[in-house]
N, C-alpha and C positions, 0 to 999 in steps of 0.2 A: 652782601654785595648789593650796591644800589644800581638799579636799572633806570636809565633816563630815556624818555621818549618825547619826541616833538610831534605836534599835530597842528594842522591848519583847521580851524573851526568854521571860518566863514570868509568869503571873499566878497568885496564890494566892487562893482564894475560900473563903468560908464557905458551905456548902451551903444553910443557912437562917439568916436574921437577921430575927427577927420574922416579918412576912408576906412578906418578900422572899426570893428564891432566888438562889444563885450570886453572892454579894456579894463584890466584889474587895476584899481587905484589904491585899495587897502586890503590887507590880510590880517585877520585876527588869529593869533597863534597861542598855543599853550605848551608849556614844558612840564611834564609829569615825571616824578621820581618815585620809586617804590623800593622798599627793603623789607621783605616779609610783611609784617602787619603795619609798618610805618609808611607814610607817604607825604609828599610835598608837591606843591604846584606853583607855577608862576604863569601869568598870562599877560597879553598885551596886543597891540596893533602896530603894524608898520604900513606906512603910506609910500606910494611910488609915483614918480613922474610918468607921464605918458611915454611909451617907448618911441625911440627915434630910429631904431633898427632892430632886427631879429625879433619881430613880433611872433608870439606863439598863439595861435587861435585858442580860445577858451576851452573847447573840448579836448585839446591836446595837452593842456597843462598837467603837470604832476605835482604832488605834494612836495617832493624833494626840490623841484625847480622853484616853487614859491617860497619854500623855506630858505633857499639860497638867496633869493631876492631880499628876504627879511634880514638875513645876516649881513648882506652887503649894503643895507640901508638903515643901519643904526641899532639893530638888535644884537646885543653883546652876548653871544652864545655861551662863552666861558663864564661870564659873570652870572648869567641866569642859572646855568647848571650848578654853579657854586652856591647860589642862593637856595636852590631846591635841595641840594645835598646838605646844607646847613640846617634847613627846616627839619630834615629827617634826623640829623645828629642831635638836634635840640629835643626831639621827642624821645630819643634813646637815653640821653643824659641831659635832662632839663637844666638850663642855666639858672633858673629861678624856680623856687618851690614855695609852697605855703604850708609850713608845719603848723600843728596845733598851737594855740596860744599857751605860753608856759604858765600863766597864772590860773588857768582853768584846769580842773581835775580831768583826767582822761575819761573818755566815755567807755564804759564797759558794757558790752552786749552780753546779756545772760543767755546761756544756751536754752533752747526751747525743748520741752519734753514732747515726745510723740504721744498723741492722743489716740487711744485705742477705743474703738466703739464696742462697748460690751454687748450690744445687741447684734452685732455681726457674727 
């Protein structure tokens, strides 16, 4: 079962925008997926216009709120999660492999014998 998680890694702010302070203009996001030992990731940035209403002071922002801004400003949540899921599926069942060249003899690794120190 694949577990998907979204995180905000960084926010860029304008120190002042009119009468507002610390106005978020860009969020750097990452979508991670894991399934046992397999993982996938996708990352990007979303930019925002200065707010015209409902300003949330910087210390009061939540990660879920900022992710919501990302999803409503061009970040296609479904497509990105599908991409991360496909990365994991491709690790489980690689769509392209590199088998040994058929005209070369296979490499045989000879078993090694344990060396016993007679002085011990």
